[in-house]
VEXROGU-509557 format. One record per residue: residue number from 1; z, x, y of N, C-alpha, C in turn. Coordinates in pm, whole numbers, plus 50000, padded with zeros to 5 digits. Example, Ala and Ser with C-alpha at 12.3 -4.5 7.8 and 13.67 -1.06 7.14 Angstrom:
! VEXROGU-509557
REC   k  n_zz  n_xx  n_yy ca_zz ca_xx ca_yy  c_zz  c_xx  c_yy
REC   1 50780 51319 49431 50780 51230 49550 50780 51320 49670
REC   2 50708 51285 49775 50714 51367 49894 50787 51290 50003
***
This chain:
! VEXROGU-509557
REC   k  n_zz  n_xx  n_yy ca_zz ca_xx ca_yy  c_zz  c_xx  c_yy
REC   1 26673 62823 78574 26527 62810 78539 26474 62907 78665
REC   2 26366 62979 78648 26286 63062 78749 26234 62934 78838
REC   3 26245 62988 78964 26194 62906 79106 26096 62970 79117
REC   4 25957 62907 79112 25856 62983 79160 25793 62869 79266
REC   5 25718 62958 79400 25689 62837 79463 25531 62796 79426
REC   6 25477 62696 79436 25329 62694 79416 25216 62720 79465
REC   7 25125 62754 79412 25009 62875 79501 24923 62771 79563
REC   8 24824 62780 79650 24743 62736 79697 24603 62754 79595
REC   9 24497 62692 79640 24402 62716 79541 24326 62858 79545
REC  10 24321 62888 79700 24292 63041 79723 24397 63145 79654
REC  11 24537 63115 79699 24622 63213 79607 24583 63232 79450
REC  12 24564 63095 79416 24566 63098 79269 24444 63166 79208
REC  13 24311 63176 79314 24203 63244 79247 24224 63412 79275
REC  14 24298 63443 79345 24369 63578 79372 24422 63590 79232
REC  15 24524 63504 79201 24600 63543 79094 24528 63563 78966
REC  16 24402 63474 78914 24377 63456 78829 24290 63596 78809
REC  17 24222 63630 78920 24141 63771 78928 24236 63879 78856
REC  18 24361 63883 78929 24461 64028 78918 24506 63997 78769
REC  19 24544 63861 78706 24582 63851 78575 24468 63884 78469
REC  20 24322 63858 78536 24230 63958 78424 24206 64085 78481
REC  21 24219 64162 78589 24184 64299 78605 24323 64338 78584
REC  22 24452 64330 78597 24549 64363 78600 24585 64445 78697
REC  23 24516 64528 78763 24549 64588 78879 24413 64608 78992
REC  24 24409 64617 79131 24309 64646 79179 24319 64660 79307
REC  25 24219 64697 79388 24218 64723 79494 24185 64575 79573
REC  26 24144 64535 79725 24096 64436 79775 23965 64414 79746
REC  27 23883 64517 79793 23755 64575 79721 23720 64515 79580
REC  28 23825 64559 79500 23822 64523 79360 23819 64377 79333
REC  29 23901 64315 79392 23923 64166 79375 23811 64080 79447
REC  30 23760 64104 79541 23641 64084 79614 23538 64103 79501
REC  31 23518 64164 79452 23380 64188 79370 23396 64070 79269
REC  32 23524 64022 79211 23501 63925 79098 23466 63771 79159
REC  33 23461 63757 79291 23414 63651 79314 23262 63618 79370
REC  34 23210 63481 79345 23071 63503 79301 23058 63461 79491
REC  35 22902 63480 79494 22870 63477 79639 22879 63323 79671
REC  36 22875 63280 79809 22928 63405 79927 23074 63476 79897
REC  37 23108 63580 79896 23223 63635 79859 23306 63592 80000
REC  38 23432 63582 80002 23516 63591 80097 23507 63742 80166
REC  39 23534 63699 80298 23564 63817 80368 23705 63909 80328
REC  40 23697 64064 80371 23818 64128 80339 23921 64121 80396
REC  41 23917 64070 80506 24064 64032 80590 24105 63892 80548
REC  42 23995 63807 80487 24041 63701 80423 24161 63691 80309
REC  43 24114 63820 80241 24157 63834 80115 24298 63906 80104
REC  44 24268 64003 80247 24389 64075 80268 24508 64001 80304
REC  45 24465 63879 80378 24575 63799 80431 24657 63709 80320
REC  46 24565 63683 80242 24627 63594 80135 24692 63666 80024
REC  47 24667 63809 79992 24732 63918 79957 24887 63906 80017
REC  48 24887 63951 80118 24996 63975 80174 25073 63828 80154
REC  49 25058 63745 80191 25112 63583 80147 25186 63618 80015
REC  50 25062 63625 79895 25120 63662 79789 25236 63771 79751
REC  51 25273 63847 79825 25370 63971 79821 25470 63886 79866
REC  52 25469 63839 79979 25593 63765 80031 25648 63640 79921
REC  53 25570 63568 79892 25591 63479 79755 25650 63549 79625
REC  54 25628 63699 79644 25679 63763 79520 25585 63771 79390
REC  55 25447 63703 79386 25367 63698 79313 25309 63856 79260
REC  56 25284 63935 79363 25209 64048 79331 25290 64147 79412
REC  57 25278 64273 79376 25324 64420 79391 25229 64507 79423
REC  58 25244 64609 79501 25121 64712 79517 25167 64828 79501
REC  59 25086 64960 79510 25104 65120 79452 24986 65172 79559
REC  60 25034 65248 79601 24919 65332 79690 24869 65420 79585
REC  61 24710 65413 79602 24645 65512 79518 24533 65550 79589
REC  62 24531 65685 79617 24503 65775 79708 24481 65654 79846
REC  63 24405 65642 79902 24400 65595 80048 24388 65437 80027
REC  64 24409 65353 79934 24396 65212 79892 24549 65209 79854
REC  65 24561 65076 79872 24665 64969 79802 24609 64919 79667
REC  66 24680 64924 79553 24637 64882 79459 24753 64760 79407
REC  67 24688 64640 79403 24765 64496 79383 24767 64468 79229
REC  68 24889 64455 79169 24919 64390 79025 25015 64251 79038
REC  69 24974 64171 78935 25070 64066 78913 25208 64090 78877
REC  70 25304 64043 78957 25466 64038 78921 25487 63913 78846
REC  71 25416 63820 78856 25465 63688 78786 25338 63676 78654
REC  72 25375 63656 78545 25328 63627 78432 25225 63501 78416
REC  73 25143 63508 78368 25014 63425 78395 25091 63302 78296
REC  74 25126 63327 78201 25184 63199 78113 25312 63148 78164
REC  75 25364 63255 78243 25530 63202 78296 25492 63111 78396
REC  76 25379 63132 78497 25319 63053 78584 25251 62926 78543
REC  77 25180 62958 78404 25152 62786 78378 25249 62723 78305
REC  78 25360 62746 78268 25442 62673 78217 25513 62615 78315
REC  79 25564 62688 78432 25626 62623 78505 25574 62528 78591
REC  80 25424 62545 78624 25319 62451 78676 25314 62325 78582
REC  81 25329 62354 78455 25267 62241 78376 25413 62154 78386
REC  82 25512 62192 78379 25641 62141 78410 25661 62058 78529
REC  83 25605 62103 78645 25597 62048 78765 25558 61914 78761
REC  84 25399 61914 78680 25315 61816 78699 25379 61727 78573
REC  85 25410 61762 78466 25492 61659 78405 25579 61551 78470
REC  86 25685 61660 78541 25792 61592 78627 25726 61491 78727
REC  87 25636 61550 78785 25582 61496 78915 25518 61374 78900
REC  88 25404 61351 78772 25350 61243 78758 25339 61192 78650
REC  89 25420 61221 78551 25435 61172 78427 25627 61121 78389
REC  90 25695 61126 78499 25853 61127 78455 25882 61183 78345
REC  91 25859 61316 78334 25897 61410 78209 25867 61374 78079
REC  92 25736 61264 78071 25714 61195 77916 25602 61280 77863
REC  93 25639 61371 77781 25510 61434 77732 25422 61335 77698
REC  94 25458 61221 77598 25353 61133 77560 25268 61038 77664
REC  95 25327 61047 77777 25260 60980 77883 25146 61069 77909
REC  96 25169 61178 77930 25070 61285 77953 24984 61315 77869
REC  97 24986 61334 77763 24896 61339 77623 24789 61184 77641
REC  98 24861 61043 77645 24795 60945 77637 24717 60958 77780
REC  99 24773 61006 77867 24687 61026 77981 24545 61123 77971
REC 100 24588 61185 77935 24488 61329 77943 24372 61294 77787
REC 101 24410 61227 77696 24338 61155 77582 24254 61058 77630
REC 102 24311 60967 77715 24198 60844 77768 24145 60910 77880
REC 103 24163 60994 77946 24067 61032 78069 23912 61131 78031
REC 104 23986 61184 77917 23894 61344 77870 23795 61252 77768
REC 105 23860 61117 77710 23759 61054 77573 23755 61166 77464
REC 106 23871 61235 77431 23897 61336 77315 23785 61290 77206
REC 107 23729 61365 77126 23664 61380 77019 23737 61355 76885
REC 108 23699 61331 76787 23766 61310 76663 23827 61422 76634
REC 109 23730 61535 76610 23781 61673 76602 23889 61739 76692
REC 110 23875 61703 76835 24002 61723 76938 24105 61643 76884
REC 111 24112 61534 76872 24239 61447 76797 24315 61545 76695
REC 112 24217 61582 76615 24268 61612 76470 24347 61763 76479
REC 113 24265 61825 76590 24314 61974 76606 24459 61936 76689
REC 114 24463 61828 76784 24600 61809 76837 24709 61768 76735
REC 115 24672 61687 76650 24737 61622 76531 24806 61740 76458
REC 116 24713 61841 76417 24735 61971 76340 24852 62039 76423
REC 117 24821 62065 76548 24947 62132 76653 25055 62065 76612
REC 118 25093 61928 76644 25195 61868 76640 25260 61857 76523
REC 119 25194 61849 76381 25244 61881 76266 25317 62006 76255
REC 120 25226 62121 76288 25292 62279 76271 25414 62249 76329
REC 121 25421 62203 76453 25540 62235 76532 25666 62130 76490
REC 122 25660 62036 76404 25720 61921 76344 25794 62038 76213
REC 123 25700 62080 76160 25724 62182 76056 25828 62274 76079
REC 124 25812 62383 76198 25898 62442 76263 26003 62407 76291
REC 125 26000 62283 76335 26126 62248 76397 26252 62194 76277
REC 126 26176 62136 76177 26224 62121 76062 26335 62237 76002
REC 127 26227 62351 76012 26282 62472 75918 26414 62518 76026
REC 128 26439 62472 76138 26551 62552 76212 26664 62472 76172
***
């Protein structure tokens, strides 16, 4: 299994921006923040950390560096969710779904949607 380090909240914010814009300079990234926007040096520092962790790469475009994700959002999400499942729910998906459904107070419509997803997965696995 791919070993990926967890990101801090600030690192995740930058990754979400890069996943959205695909590539951009520090200034491009800063433009995607709400006011008050972080300082250039703050974003630049976090970007260097993300490069060290292997999450982003860069290319020189004109006089500026343009940064791009090296880790796919779906892959990171999958690894992060597996970690949460193991750390908080003893690898029990049933426990996690039960917890989330009780915490969020799912509507009947949402529960039916979950039921449909599960039924579709059962159909697909039976075909294997």
